[in-house]
PyMOL commands that place a pseudoatom at each C-alpha (Angstrom):
pseudoatom trace, name=CA, resn=UNK, resi=1, chain=A, elem=C, hetatm=0, pos=[0.000, 0.000, 0.000]
pseudoatom trace, name=CA, resn=UNK, resi=2, chain=A, elem=C, hetatm=0, pos=[1.434, 3.394, -1.005]
pseudoatom trace, name=CA, resn=UNK, resi=3, chain=A, elem=C, hetatm=0, pos=[0.602, 6.694, 0.517]
pseudoatom trace, name=CA, resn=UNK, resi=4, chain=A, elem=C, hetatm=0, pos=[-0.213, 9.654, -1.626]
pseudoatom trace, name=CA, resn=UNK, resi=5, chain=A, elem=C, hetatm=0, pos=[1.364, 12.975, -0.763]
pseudoatom trace, name=CA, resn=UNK, resi=6, chain=A, elem=C, hetatm=0, pos=[-0.996, 15.363, 1.004]
pseudoatom trace, name=CA, resn=UNK, resi=7, chain=A, elem=C, hetatm=0, pos=[-1.542, 18.814, -0.492]
pseudoatom trace, name=CA, resn=UNK, resi=8, chain=A, elem=C, hetatm=0, pos=[-0.093, 21.775, 1.430]
pseudoatom trace, name=CA, resn=UNK, resi=9, chain=A, elem=C, hetatm=0, pos=[-2.324, 22.940, 4.259]
pseudoatom trace, name=CA, resn=UNK, resi=10, chain=A, elem=C, hetatm=0, pos=[-1.708, 26.651, 3.674]
pseudoatom trace, name=CA, resn=UNK, resi=11, chain=A, elem=C, hetatm=0, pos=[0.637, 28.803, 1.595]
pseudoatom trace, name=CA, resn=UNK, resi=12, chain=A, elem=C, hetatm=0, pos=[4.105, 28.295, 3.001]
pseudoatom trace, name=CA, resn=UNK, resi=13, chain=A, elem=C, hetatm=0, pos=[3.178, 25.186, 5.003]
pseudoatom trace, name=CA, resn=UNK, resi=14, chain=A, elem=C, hetatm=0, pos=[3.420, 21.518, 4.087]
pseudoatom trace, name=CA, resn=UNK, resi=15, chain=A, elem=C, hetatm=0, pos=[2.980, 18.280, 5.984]
pseudoatom trace, name=CA, resn=UNK, resi=16, chain=A, elem=C, hetatm=0, pos=[6.246, 16.674, 7.030]
pseudoatom trace, name=CA, resn=UNK, resi=17, chain=A, elem=C, hetatm=0, pos=[6.960, 12.931, 7.346]
pseudoatom trace, name=CA, resn=UNK, resi=18, chain=A, elem=C, hetatm=0, pos=[5.298, 12.826, 10.775]
pseudoatom trace, name=CA, resn=UNK, resi=19, chain=A, elem=C, hetatm=0, pos=[2.220, 14.686, 9.471]
pseudoatom trace, name=CA, resn=UNK, resi=20, chain=A, elem=C, hetatm=0, pos=[3.229, 17.880, 11.265]
pseudoatom trace, name=CA, resn=UNK, resi=21, chain=A, elem=C, hetatm=0, pos=[3.171, 21.289, 9.630]
pseudoatom trace, name=CA, resn=UNK, resi=22, chain=A, elem=C, hetatm=0, pos=[6.616, 22.265, 8.363]
pseudoatom trace, name=CA, resn=UNK, resi=23, chain=A, elem=C, hetatm=0, pos=[7.578, 25.710, 7.077]
pseudoatom trace, name=CA, resn=UNK, resi=24, chain=A, elem=C, hetatm=0, pos=[8.725, 25.709, 3.435]
pseudoatom trace, name=CA, resn=UNK, resi=25, chain=A, elem=C, hetatm=0, pos=[10.156, 28.518, 1.349]
pseudoatom trace, name=CA, resn=UNK, resi=26, chain=A, elem=C, hetatm=0, pos=[7.998, 29.794, -1.466]
pseudoatom trace, name=CA, resn=UNK, resi=27, chain=A, elem=C, hetatm=0, pos=[9.578, 31.229, -4.601]
pseudoatom trace, name=CA, resn=UNK, resi=28, chain=A, elem=C, hetatm=0, pos=[9.501, 35.009, -4.922]
pseudoatom trace, name=CA, resn=UNK, resi=29, chain=A, elem=C, hetatm=0, pos=[6.465, 36.254, -6.810]
pseudoatom trace, name=CA, resn=UNK, resi=30, chain=A, elem=C, hetatm=0, pos=[7.499, 37.368, -10.296]
pseudoatom trace, name=CA, resn=UNK, resi=31, chain=A, elem=C, hetatm=0, pos=[5.153, 39.220, -12.644]
pseudoatom trace, name=CA, resn=UNK, resi=32, chain=A, elem=C, hetatm=0, pos=[7.000, 40.528, -15.684]
pseudoatom trace, name=CA, resn=UNK, resi=33, chain=A, elem=C, hetatm=0, pos=[9.563, 42.289, -13.531]
pseudoatom trace, name=CA, resn=UNK, resi=34, chain=A, elem=C, hetatm=0, pos=[6.910, 44.139, -11.519]
pseudoatom trace, name=CA, resn=UNK, resi=35, chain=A, elem=C, hetatm=0, pos=[6.870, 41.887, -8.473]
pseudoatom trace, name=CA, resn=UNK, resi=36, chain=A, elem=C, hetatm=0, pos=[7.418, 44.685, -5.938]
pseudoatom trace, name=CA, resn=UNK, resi=37, chain=A, elem=C, hetatm=0, pos=[4.633, 46.865, -7.360]
pseudoatom trace, name=CA, resn=UNK, resi=38, chain=A, elem=C, hetatm=0, pos=[2.232, 43.920, -7.536]
pseudoatom trace, name=CA, resn=UNK, resi=39, chain=A, elem=C, hetatm=0, pos=[3.084, 42.775, -4.030]
pseudoatom trace, name=CA, resn=UNK, resi=40, chain=A, elem=C, hetatm=0, pos=[2.658, 46.324, -2.678]
pseudoatom trace, name=CA, resn=UNK, resi=41, chain=A, elem=C, hetatm=0, pos=[-0.735, 46.574, -4.389]
pseudoatom trace, name=CA, resn=UNK, resi=42, chain=A, elem=C, hetatm=0, pos=[-1.850, 43.236, -2.943]
pseudoatom trace, name=CA, resn=UNK, resi=43, chain=A, elem=C, hetatm=0, pos=[-0.699, 44.160, 0.564]
pseudoatom trace, name=CA, resn=UNK, resi=44, chain=A, elem=C, hetatm=0, pos=[-2.354, 47.609, 0.544]
pseudoatom trace, name=CA, resn=UNK, resi=45, chain=A, elem=C, hetatm=0, pos=[-5.789, 46.377, -0.524]
pseudoatom trace, name=CA, resn=UNK, resi=46, chain=A, elem=C, hetatm=0, pos=[-8.630, 46.606, 1.977]
pseudoatom trace, name=CA, resn=UNK, resi=47, chain=A, elem=C, hetatm=0, pos=[-8.913, 43.253, 3.751]
pseudoatom trace, name=CA, resn=UNK, resi=48, chain=A, elem=C, hetatm=0, pos=[-11.921, 41.473, 5.236]
pseudoatom trace, name=CA, resn=UNK, resi=49, chain=A, elem=C, hetatm=0, pos=[-11.702, 40.254, 8.816]
pseudoatom trace, name=CA, resn=UNK, resi=50, chain=A, elem=C, hetatm=0, pos=[-14.208, 38.923, 11.327]
pseudoatom trace, name=CA, resn=UNK, resi=51, chain=A, elem=C, hetatm=0, pos=[-14.668, 42.529, 12.535]
pseudoatom trace, name=CA, resn=UNK, resi=52, chain=A, elem=C, hetatm=0, pos=[-15.285, 43.971, 9.072]
pseudoatom trace, name=CA, resn=UNK, resi=53, chain=A, elem=C, hetatm=0, pos=[-12.984, 45.691, 6.613]
pseudoatom trace, name=CA, resn=UNK, resi=54, chain=A, elem=C, hetatm=0, pos=[-9.524, 46.932, 7.613]
pseudoatom trace, name=CA, resn=UNK, resi=55, chain=A, elem=C, hetatm=0, pos=[-6.682, 48.712, 5.877]
pseudoatom trace, name=CA, resn=UNK, resi=56, chain=A, elem=C, hetatm=0, pos=[-3.631, 46.541, 6.706]
pseudoatom trace, name=CA, resn=UNK, resi=57, chain=A, elem=C, hetatm=0, pos=[-1.015, 49.207, 5.907]
pseudoatom trace, name=CA, resn=UNK, resi=58, chain=A, elem=C, hetatm=0, pos=[-0.636, 52.474, 7.869]
pseudoatom trace, name=CA, resn=UNK, resi=59, chain=A, elem=C, hetatm=0, pos=[-1.490, 55.604, 5.876]
pseudoatom trace, name=CA, resn=UNK, resi=60, chain=A, elem=C, hetatm=0, pos=[2.057, 56.972, 5.763]
pseudoatom trace, name=CA, resn=UNK, resi=61, chain=A, elem=C, hetatm=0, pos=[3.373, 53.678, 4.280]
pseudoatom trace, name=CA, resn=UNK, resi=62, chain=A, elem=C, hetatm=0, pos=[0.832, 53.415, 1.445]
pseudoatom trace, name=CA, resn=UNK, resi=63, chain=A, elem=C, hetatm=0, pos=[2.236, 53.703, -2.102]
pseudoatom trace, name=CA, resn=UNK, resi=64, chain=A, elem=C, hetatm=0, pos=[-0.533, 52.587, -4.492]
pseudoatom trace, name=CA, resn=UNK, resi=65, chain=A, elem=C, hetatm=0, pos=[-2.477, 55.586, -5.828]
pseudoatom trace, name=CA, resn=UNK, resi=66, chain=A, elem=C, hetatm=0, pos=[-5.838, 53.819, -6.173]
pseudoatom trace, name=CA, resn=UNK, resi=67, chain=A, elem=C, hetatm=0, pos=[-5.845, 52.665, -2.548]
pseudoatom trace, name=CA, resn=UNK, resi=68, chain=A, elem=C, hetatm=0, pos=[-4.563, 56.005, -1.258]
pseudoatom trace, name=CA, resn=UNK, resi=69, chain=A, elem=C, hetatm=0, pos=[-7.435, 57.762, -3.049]
pseudoatom trace, name=CA, resn=UNK, resi=70, chain=A, elem=C, hetatm=0, pos=[-10.048, 55.316, -1.744]
pseudoatom trace, name=CA, resn=UNK, resi=71, chain=A, elem=C, hetatm=0, pos=[-8.791, 55.518, 1.840]
pseudoatom trace, name=CA, resn=UNK, resi=72, chain=A, elem=C, hetatm=0, pos=[-8.403, 59.286, 1.723]
pseudoatom trace, name=CA, resn=UNK, resi=73, chain=A, elem=C, hetatm=0, pos=[-12.010, 59.586, 0.484]
pseudoatom trace, name=CA, resn=UNK, resi=74, chain=A, elem=C, hetatm=0, pos=[-13.122, 57.550, 3.522]
pseudoatom trace, name=CA, resn=UNK, resi=75, chain=A, elem=C, hetatm=0, pos=[-11.121, 59.901, 5.708]
pseudoatom trace, name=CA, resn=UNK, resi=76, chain=A, elem=C, hetatm=0, pos=[-12.824, 62.937, 4.119]
pseudoatom trace, name=CA, resn=UNK, resi=77, chain=A, elem=C, hetatm=0, pos=[-16.080, 61.477, 5.389]
pseudoatom trace, name=CA, resn=UNK, resi=78, chain=A, elem=C, hetatm=0, pos=[-14.572, 61.291, 8.888]
pseudoatom trace, name=CA, resn=UNK, resi=79, chain=A, elem=C, hetatm=0, pos=[-13.344, 64.903, 8.635]
pseudoatom trace, name=CA, resn=UNK, resi=80, chain=A, elem=C, hetatm=0, pos=[-16.780, 66.138, 7.526]
pseudoatom trace, name=CA, resn=UNK, resi=81, chain=A, elem=C, hetatm=0, pos=[-18.598, 64.252, 10.292]
pseudoatom trace, name=CA, resn=UNK, resi=82, chain=A, elem=C, hetatm=0, pos=[-16.208, 65.592, 12.926]
pseudoatom trace, name=CA, resn=UNK, resi=83, chain=A, elem=C, hetatm=0, pos=[-16.930, 69.158, 11.729]
pseudoatom trace, name=CA, resn=UNK, resi=84, chain=A, elem=C, hetatm=0, pos=[-13.264, 69.725, 10.837]
pseudoatom trace, name=CA, resn=UNK, resi=85, chain=A, elem=C, hetatm=0, pos=[-11.942, 68.871, 14.317]
pseudoatom trace, name=CA, resn=UNK, resi=86, chain=A, elem=C, hetatm=0, pos=[-9.846, 66.166, 12.622]
pseudoatom trace, name=CA, resn=UNK, resi=87, chain=A, elem=C, hetatm=0, pos=[-7.473, 66.894, 9.735]
pseudoatom trace, name=CA, resn=UNK, resi=88, chain=A, elem=C, hetatm=0, pos=[-6.055, 64.545, 7.145]
pseudoatom trace, name=CA, resn=UNK, resi=89, chain=A, elem=C, hetatm=0, pos=[-2.512, 65.121, 8.348]
pseudoatom trace, name=CA, resn=UNK, resi=90, chain=A, elem=C, hetatm=0, pos=[-3.543, 64.329, 11.934]
pseudoatom trace, name=CA, resn=UNK, resi=91, chain=A, elem=C, hetatm=0, pos=[-4.906, 60.998, 10.659]
pseudoatom trace, name=CA, resn=UNK, resi=92, chain=A, elem=C, hetatm=0, pos=[-1.440, 60.092, 9.355]
pseudoatom trace, name=CA, resn=UNK, resi=93, chain=A, elem=C, hetatm=0, pos=[-1.243, 61.253, 5.722]
pseudoatom trace, name=CA, resn=UNK, resi=94, chain=A, elem=C, hetatm=0, pos=[2.091, 62.709, 4.640]
pseudoatom trace, name=CA, resn=UNK, resi=95, chain=A, elem=C, hetatm=0, pos=[2.404, 66.075, 2.902]
pseudoatom trace, name=CA, resn=UNK, resi=96, chain=A, elem=C, hetatm=0, pos=[3.610, 64.337, -0.280]
pseudoatom trace, name=CA, resn=UNK, resi=97, chain=A, elem=C, hetatm=0, pos=[0.554, 62.025, -0.358]
pseudoatom trace, name=CA, resn=UNK, resi=98, chain=A, elem=C, hetatm=0, pos=[-1.792, 64.964, 0.246]
pseudoatom trace, name=CA, resn=UNK, resi=99, chain=A, elem=C, hetatm=0, pos=[-0.180, 67.004, -2.527]
pseudoatom trace, name=CA, resn=UNK, resi=100, chain=A, elem=C, hetatm=0, pos=[-0.417, 64.165, -5.058]
pseudoatom trace, name=CA, resn=UNK, resi=101, chain=A, elem=C, hetatm=0, pos=[-3.789, 62.604, -4.287]
pseudoatom trace, name=CA, resn=UNK, resi=102, chain=A, elem=C, hetatm=0, pos=[-6.033, 65.117, -2.459]
pseudoatom trace, name=CA, resn=UNK, resi=103, chain=A, elem=C, hetatm=0, pos=[-7.827, 66.399, -5.571]
pseudoatom trace, name=CA, resn=UNK, resi=104, chain=A, elem=C, hetatm=0, pos=[-8.613, 62.888, -6.828]
pseudoatom trace, name=CA, resn=UNK, resi=105, chain=A, elem=C, hetatm=0, pos=[-9.777, 61.834, -3.371]
pseudoatom trace, name=CA, resn=UNK, resi=106, chain=A, elem=C, hetatm=0, pos=[-12.132, 64.824, -3.127]
pseudoatom trace, name=CA, resn=UNK, resi=107, chain=A, elem=C, hetatm=0, pos=[-13.620, 63.910, -6.519]
pseudoatom trace, name=CA, resn=UNK, resi=108, chain=A, elem=C, hetatm=0, pos=[-14.001, 60.272, -5.432]
pseudoatom trace, name=CA, resn=UNK, resi=109, chain=A, elem=C, hetatm=0, pos=[-15.646, 61.390, -2.165]
pseudoatom trace, name=CA, resn=UNK, resi=110, chain=A, elem=C, hetatm=0, pos=[-18.130, 63.697, -3.910]
pseudoatom trace, name=CA, resn=UNK, resi=111, chain=A, elem=C, hetatm=0, pos=[-19.125, 60.986, -6.389]
pseudoatom trace, name=CA, resn=UNK, resi=112, chain=A, elem=C, hetatm=0, pos=[-19.730, 58.486, -3.587]
pseudoatom trace, name=CA, resn=UNK, resi=113, chain=A, elem=C, hetatm=0, pos=[-22.123, 60.787, -1.707]
pseudoatom trace, name=CA, resn=UNK, resi=114, chain=A, elem=C, hetatm=0, pos=[-25.842, 60.271, -2.436]
pseudoatom trace, name=CA, resn=UNK, resi=115, chain=A, elem=C, hetatm=0, pos=[-27.899, 63.175, -3.697]
pseudoatom trace, name=CA, resn=UNK, resi=116, chain=A, elem=C, hetatm=0, pos=[-29.788, 64.501, -0.679]
pseudoatom trace, name=CA, resn=UNK, resi=117, chain=A, elem=C, hetatm=0, pos=[-31.845, 67.293, -2.191]
pseudoatom trace, name=CA, resn=UNK, resi=118, chain=A, elem=C, hetatm=0, pos=[-33.291, 68.507, -5.441]
pseudoatom trace, name=CA, resn=UNK, resi=119, chain=A, elem=C, hetatm=0, pos=[-35.669, 67.157, -8.024]
pseudoatom trace, name=CA, resn=UNK, resi=120, chain=A, elem=C, hetatm=0, pos=[-33.995, 63.737, -8.367]
pseudoatom trace, name=CA, resn=UNK, resi=121, chain=A, elem=C, hetatm=0, pos=[-34.323, 63.056, -4.647]
pseudoatom trace, name=CA, resn=UNK, resi=122, chain=A, elem=C, hetatm=0, pos=[-37.988, 64.119, -4.630]
pseudoatom trace, name=CA, resn=UNK, resi=123, chain=A, elem=C, hetatm=0, pos=[-38.720, 61.939, -7.668]
pseudoatom trace, name=CA, resn=UNK, resi=124, chain=A, elem=C, hetatm=0, pos=[-37.110, 58.916, -6.013]
pseudoatom trace, name=CA, resn=UNK, resi=125, chain=A, elem=C, hetatm=0, pos=[-39.088, 59.355, -2.797]
pseudoatom trace, name=CA, resn=UNK, resi=126, chain=A, elem=C, hetatm=0, pos=[-42.333, 59.856, -4.770]
pseudoatom trace, name=CA, resn=UNK, resi=127, chain=A, elem=C, hetatm=0, pos=[-41.661, 56.732, -6.838]
pseudoatom trace, name=CA, resn=UNK, resi=128, chain=A, elem=C, hetatm=0, pos=[-41.013, 54.685, -3.700]
pseudoatom trace, name=CA, resn=UNK, resi=129, chain=A, elem=C, hetatm=0, pos=[-44.260, 55.961, -2.122]
pseudoatom trace, name=CA, resn=UNK, resi=130, chain=A, elem=C, hetatm=0, pos=[-46.246, 55.273, -5.289]
pseudoatom trace, name=CA, resn=UNK, resi=131, chain=A, elem=C, hetatm=0, pos=[-44.927, 51.712, -5.454]
pseudoatom trace, name=CA, resn=UNK, resi=132, chain=A, elem=C, hetatm=0, pos=[-45.938, 51.095, -1.828]
pseudoatom trace, name=CA, resn=UNK, resi=133, chain=A, elem=C, hetatm=0, pos=[-49.397, 52.524, -2.504]
pseudoatom trace, name=CA, resn=UNK, resi=134, chain=A, elem=C, hetatm=0, pos=[-49.843, 50.312, -5.581]
pseudoatom trace, name=CA, resn=UNK, resi=135, chain=A, elem=C, hetatm=0, pos=[-48.876, 47.215, -3.582]
pseudoatom trace, name=CA, resn=UNK, resi=136, chain=A, elem=C, hetatm=0, pos=[-51.323, 48.142, -0.826]
pseudoatom trace, name=CA, resn=UNK, resi=137, chain=A, elem=C, hetatm=0, pos=[-54.124, 48.673, -3.373]
pseudoatom trace, name=CA, resn=UNK, resi=138, chain=A, elem=C, hetatm=0, pos=[-53.465, 45.258, -4.957]
pseudoatom trace, name=CA, resn=UNK, resi=139, chain=A, elem=C, hetatm=0, pos=[-53.534, 43.568, -1.548]
pseudoatom trace, name=CA, resn=UNK, resi=140, chain=A, elem=C, hetatm=0, pos=[-56.723, 45.294, -0.376]
pseudoatom trace, name=CA, resn=UNK, resi=141, chain=A, elem=C, hetatm=0, pos=[-58.384, 44.653, -3.733]
pseudoatom trace, name=CA, resn=UNK, resi=142, chain=A, elem=C, hetatm=0, pos=[-57.545, 40.951, -3.680]
pseudoatom trace, name=CA, resn=UNK, resi=143, chain=A, elem=C, hetatm=0, pos=[-58.814, 40.639, -0.089]
pseudoatom trace, name=CA, resn=UNK, resi=144, chain=A, elem=C, hetatm=0, pos=[-62.042, 42.406, -1.133]
pseudoatom trace, name=CA, resn=UNK, resi=145, chain=A, elem=C, hetatm=0, pos=[-62.574, 40.070, -4.081]
pseudoatom trace, name=CA, resn=UNK, resi=146, chain=A, elem=C, hetatm=0, pos=[-61.906, 37.077, -1.828]
pseudoatom trace, name=CA, resn=UNK, resi=147, chain=A, elem=C, hetatm=0, pos=[-64.432, 38.368, 0.714]
pseudoatom trace, name=CA, resn=UNK, resi=148, chain=A, elem=C, hetatm=0, pos=[-67.080, 38.907, -1.986]
pseudoatom trace, name=CA, resn=UNK, resi=149, chain=A, elem=C, hetatm=0, pos=[-66.574, 35.387, -3.385]
pseudoatom trace, name=CA, resn=UNK, resi=150, chain=A, elem=C, hetatm=0, pos=[-66.777, 33.723, 0.027]
pseudoatom trace, name=CA, resn=UNK, resi=151, chain=A, elem=C, hetatm=0, pos=[-69.678, 35.927, 1.166]
pseudoatom trace, name=CA, resn=UNK, resi=152, chain=A, elem=C, hetatm=0, pos=[-71.838, 35.145, -1.843]
for i in range(1, 152): cmd.bond("trace and resi %d" % i, "trace and resi %d" % (i + 1))
show_as sticks, trace
zoom trace
């Protein structure tokens, strides 16, 4: 009887001869000579944990523009809600990051905010109310027809 080799239990771990986890070395990630940029992008991405989403890299160590802009837009929301008692630099952004990415982050923040006033907002609330009213009318009408049929 021969034993088949077990697959690795996790990246960087394998089962040794006594079925214990043994650390193995993985080859360095290569992607057309851009391994450092790709690895930085992977490490800076927002991660899911049991407590929700987290940013695994401190603000001052972030290098990827897309993640800096997304995180800075989230921080704009915090600044607005605190009524400007908190600043972006007090949250940990460097002057270089602010100079390069602030304008894009403001644009990203404004696009992510829902429209709270104006004709479009009124039309949406009217449409939602009209749909609820139509559903109520269908329910009451069907109950009325049912009552007429059973009462006759």
